[in-house]
Structure formats: structure tokens, C-alpha cells
ZATOR-255793 format. One record per residue (C-alpha): residue number from 1; x, y, z; residue in three letters. Coordinates in Angstrom, 2 decimals. Example, Ala and Ser with C-alpha at 12.3 -4.5 7.8 and 13.67 -1.06 7.14 Angstrom:
# residues 2
<nr = 1, x = 12.30, y = -4.50, z = 7.80, rest = ALA>
<nr = 2, x = 13.67, y = -1.06, z = 7.14, rest = SER>
# end
This chain:
# residues 110
<nr = 1, x = -21.40, y = -25.94, z = 7.26, rest = UNK>
<nr = 2, x = -22.19, y = -22.88, z = 4.71, rest = UNK>
<nr = 3, x = -20.47, y = -22.98, z = 2.04, rest = UNK>
<nr = 4, x = -18.72, y = -19.25, z = 2.90, rest = UNK>
<nr = 5, x = -17.63, y = -20.02, z = 5.76, rest = UNK>
<nr = 6, x = -15.83, y = -23.53, z = 4.28, rest = UNK>
<nr = 7, x = -14.03, y = -20.91, z = 1.89, rest = UNK>
<nr = 8, x = -13.01, y = -18.66, z = 4.36, rest = UNK>
<nr = 9, x = -11.35, y = -21.98, z = 6.66, rest = UNK>
<nr = 10, x = -9.97, y = -23.06, z = 3.69, rest = UNK>
<nr = 11, x = -8.10, y = -19.81, z = 3.39, rest = UNK>
<nr = 12, x = -7.36, y = -19.08, z = 6.61, rest = UNK>
<nr = 13, x = -5.61, y = -22.63, z = 6.65, rest = UNK>
<nr = 14, x = -3.04, y = -20.73, z = 3.63, rest = UNK>
<nr = 15, x = -0.95, y = -19.41, z = 6.63, rest = UNK>
<nr = 16, x = 1.62, y = -17.65, z = 3.64, rest = UNK>
<nr = 17, x = -1.54, y = -15.43, z = 3.11, rest = UNK>
<nr = 18, x = -2.24, y = -14.92, z = 6.45, rest = UNK>
<nr = 19, x = 1.41, y = -14.07, z = 7.09, rest = UNK>
<nr = 20, x = 1.72, y = -12.06, z = 4.45, rest = UNK>
<nr = 21, x = -1.39, y = -10.05, z = 4.94, rest = UNK>
<nr = 22, x = 0.15, y = -9.47, z = 8.53, rest = UNK>
<nr = 23, x = 2.75, y = -8.26, z = 6.98, rest = UNK>
<nr = 24, x = 1.01, y = -6.04, z = 4.88, rest = UNK>
<nr = 25, x = -1.22, y = -4.37, z = 7.76, rest = UNK>
<nr = 26, x = 1.32, y = -3.59, z = 10.09, rest = UNK>
<nr = 27, x = 3.73, y = -2.05, z = 7.63, rest = UNK>
<nr = 28, x = 0.64, y = 0.03, z = 6.09, rest = UNK>
<nr = 29, x = -0.38, y = 0.90, z = 10.17, rest = UNK>
<nr = 30, x = 1.79, y = 3.93, z = 10.55, rest = UNK>
<nr = 31, x = -0.07, y = 7.72, z = 9.71, rest = UNK>
<nr = 32, x = 2.80, y = 8.63, z = 7.11, rest = UNK>
<nr = 33, x = 2.64, y = 5.43, z = 5.44, rest = UNK>
<nr = 34, x = -1.14, y = 5.71, z = 5.52, rest = UNK>
<nr = 35, x = -0.83, y = 9.78, z = 3.66, rest = UNK>
<nr = 36, x = 2.17, y = 8.03, z = 1.15, rest = UNK>
<nr = 37, x = -1.08, y = 5.39, z = -0.11, rest = UNK>
<nr = 38, x = -3.23, y = 7.45, z = 0.30, rest = UNK>
<nr = 39, x = -1.42, y = 9.58, z = -2.23, rest = UNK>
<nr = 40, x = -0.24, y = 7.05, z = -4.20, rest = UNK>
<nr = 41, x = -3.73, y = 5.00, z = -4.23, rest = UNK>
<nr = 42, x = -3.57, y = 3.65, z = -8.81, rest = UNK>
<nr = 43, x = -1.04, y = 6.03, z = -9.77, rest = UNK>
<nr = 44, x = 2.53, y = 6.05, z = -10.23, rest = UNK>
<nr = 45, x = 3.78, y = 8.61, z = -8.61, rest = UNK>
<nr = 46, x = 7.60, y = 10.23, z = -8.07, rest = UNK>
<nr = 47, x = 9.66, y = 10.60, z = -4.67, rest = UNK>
<nr = 48, x = 9.50, y = 14.51, z = -5.17, rest = UNK>
<nr = 49, x = 5.22, y = 14.77, z = -6.11, rest = UNK>
<nr = 50, x = 4.98, y = 12.63, z = -2.41, rest = UNK>
<nr = 51, x = 7.49, y = 14.70, z = -0.77, rest = UNK>
<nr = 52, x = 4.92, y = 17.74, z = -1.96, rest = UNK>
<nr = 53, x = 2.15, y = 16.44, z = -0.91, rest = UNK>
<nr = 54, x = 2.75, y = 14.16, z = 2.28, rest = UNK>
<nr = 55, x = 4.63, y = 17.67, z = 3.40, rest = UNK>
<nr = 56, x = 7.88, y = 16.29, z = 5.48, rest = UNK>
<nr = 57, x = 11.60, y = 15.77, z = 4.50, rest = UNK>
<nr = 58, x = 12.55, y = 13.12, z = 1.63, rest = UNK>
<nr = 59, x = 14.53, y = 11.57, z = 3.40, rest = UNK>
<nr = 60, x = 11.98, y = 10.38, z = 5.79, rest = UNK>
<nr = 61, x = 9.57, y = 9.56, z = 3.29, rest = UNK>
<nr = 62, x = 12.15, y = 7.69, z = 1.41, rest = UNK>
<nr = 63, x = 12.85, y = 5.26, z = 4.37, rest = UNK>
<nr = 64, x = 8.95, y = 5.24, z = 4.81, rest = UNK>
<nr = 65, x = 9.44, y = 3.69, z = 0.87, rest = UNK>
<nr = 66, x = 11.81, y = 1.23, z = 1.90, rest = UNK>
<nr = 67, x = 9.70, y = -0.34, z = 4.51, rest = UNK>
<nr = 68, x = 6.72, y = -0.36, z = 2.46, rest = UNK>
<nr = 69, x = 8.61, y = -1.68, z = -0.71, rest = UNK>
<nr = 70, x = 10.78, y = -4.43, z = 1.38, rest = UNK>
<nr = 71, x = 7.27, y = -5.49, z = 2.72, rest = UNK>
<nr = 72, x = 6.17, y = -5.76, z = -1.00, rest = UNK>
<nr = 73, x = 3.42, y = -3.21, z = -1.07, rest = UNK>
<nr = 74, x = 5.56, y = -1.39, z = -3.55, rest = UNK>
<nr = 75, x = 7.12, y = -1.11, z = -6.38, rest = UNK>
<nr = 76, x = 9.98, y = 1.08, z = -7.83, rest = UNK>
<nr = 77, x = 11.00, y = 2.20, z = -11.23, rest = UNK>
<nr = 78, x = 13.74, y = 4.31, z = -11.83, rest = UNK>
<nr = 79, x = 13.95, y = 6.95, z = -14.46, rest = UNK>
<nr = 80, x = 17.12, y = 8.04, z = -15.45, rest = UNK>
<nr = 81, x = 17.41, y = 9.93, z = -11.55, rest = UNK>
<nr = 82, x = 13.56, y = 9.67, z = -10.94, rest = UNK>
<nr = 83, x = 12.24, y = 7.17, z = -8.72, rest = UNK>
<nr = 84, x = 8.99, y = 6.24, z = -9.28, rest = UNK>
<nr = 85, x = 6.96, y = 4.04, z = -6.72, rest = UNK>
<nr = 86, x = 2.81, y = 2.50, z = -7.13, rest = UNK>
<nr = 87, x = 0.97, y = -0.44, z = -5.40, rest = UNK>
<nr = 88, x = 2.86, y = -3.84, z = -6.62, rest = UNK>
<nr = 89, x = -0.32, y = -5.95, z = -5.44, rest = UNK>
<nr = 90, x = -3.49, y = -6.34, z = -7.58, rest = UNK>
<nr = 91, x = -5.05, y = -7.44, z = -3.62, rest = UNK>
<nr = 92, x = -3.53, y = -4.66, z = -1.66, rest = UNK>
<nr = 93, x = -4.56, y = -2.21, z = -3.83, rest = UNK>
<nr = 94, x = -7.82, y = -3.09, z = -3.29, rest = UNK>
<nr = 95, x = -7.25, y = -1.88, z = 0.48, rest = UNK>
<nr = 96, x = -5.63, y = 0.82, z = -0.26, rest = UNK>
<nr = 97, x = -8.43, y = 2.10, z = -2.50, rest = UNK>
<nr = 98, x = -11.26, y = 1.04, z = 0.34, rest = UNK>
<nr = 99, x = -8.41, y = 3.08, z = 2.30, rest = UNK>
<nr = 100, x = -8.88, y = 5.69, z = 0.45, rest = UNK>
<nr = 101, x = -11.83, y = 6.26, z = 0.43, rest = UNK>
<nr = 102, x = -12.88, y = 5.63, z = 3.76, rest = UNK>
<nr = 103, x = -10.32, y = 7.78, z = 5.11, rest = UNK>
<nr = 104, x = -8.73, y = 9.99, z = 2.71, rest = UNK>
<nr = 105, x = -12.36, y = 10.85, z = 1.80, rest = UNK>
<nr = 106, x = -11.17, y = 10.00, z = -1.80, rest = UNK>
<nr = 107, x = -13.81, y = 8.51, z = -3.67, rest = UNK>
<nr = 108, x = -12.98, y = 4.62, z = -4.98, rest = UNK>
<nr = 109, x = -12.17, y = 4.53, z = -9.45, rest = UNK>
<nr = 110, x = -15.48, y = 3.17, z = -11.07, rest = UNK>
# end
């Protein structure tokens, strides 16, 4: 068997990786969450900046940020009365940067 295919089979057998990927993809698969992720990219962005960029209410944004945080896609940092979000996992960040390039028209960093 081709070594590449063998590596893929071994990855697929790691159930926890597949389940984590499925949870992440399900959480990402929402238009507003995709917009949020396009805004974030590689940066750390405050909730207010996300609200301004996406153009909906802060409560709506906060609900979607909570979902992304609960699924392990985002992490939050509090600084005084401001909360900053960033993509928490490098593998997920790679996926988001590719989606950002394909769907948001923002070139991936070199």
C-alpha cells in the first residue's frame, strides 16, 4: 500500500482527532461565525472590533463567540473591561486562513 494512504488510514483510526475535526467544522459552518473567523485570521481582536467589522449586535456576536470558544476554536483574554479573541489551535488556524483566502478574498500570509 502507498505510504501516504497508510498514513491517512492511521490518522482516520485516531477517533479523537476525527471527532475534534467534526466538532470544529460543525461550529465553523455558520455564516456569521465564518465572518468572525475571517475578521480574526491570525490576529487577536476585541469583541467591539468584531462587532464593528461584522455589523450585528454585541449580544449576537457574544453568543457566537461563546460557541466557538466552547468548541475549542477560539480562546479569550481579558484586559480590563475588554475581551480579546484569537484562534487557539494552529491546525484550525491553518484551515481558517485557507477558508479566509478562498471565501473572504484575503490572501494567506507568506
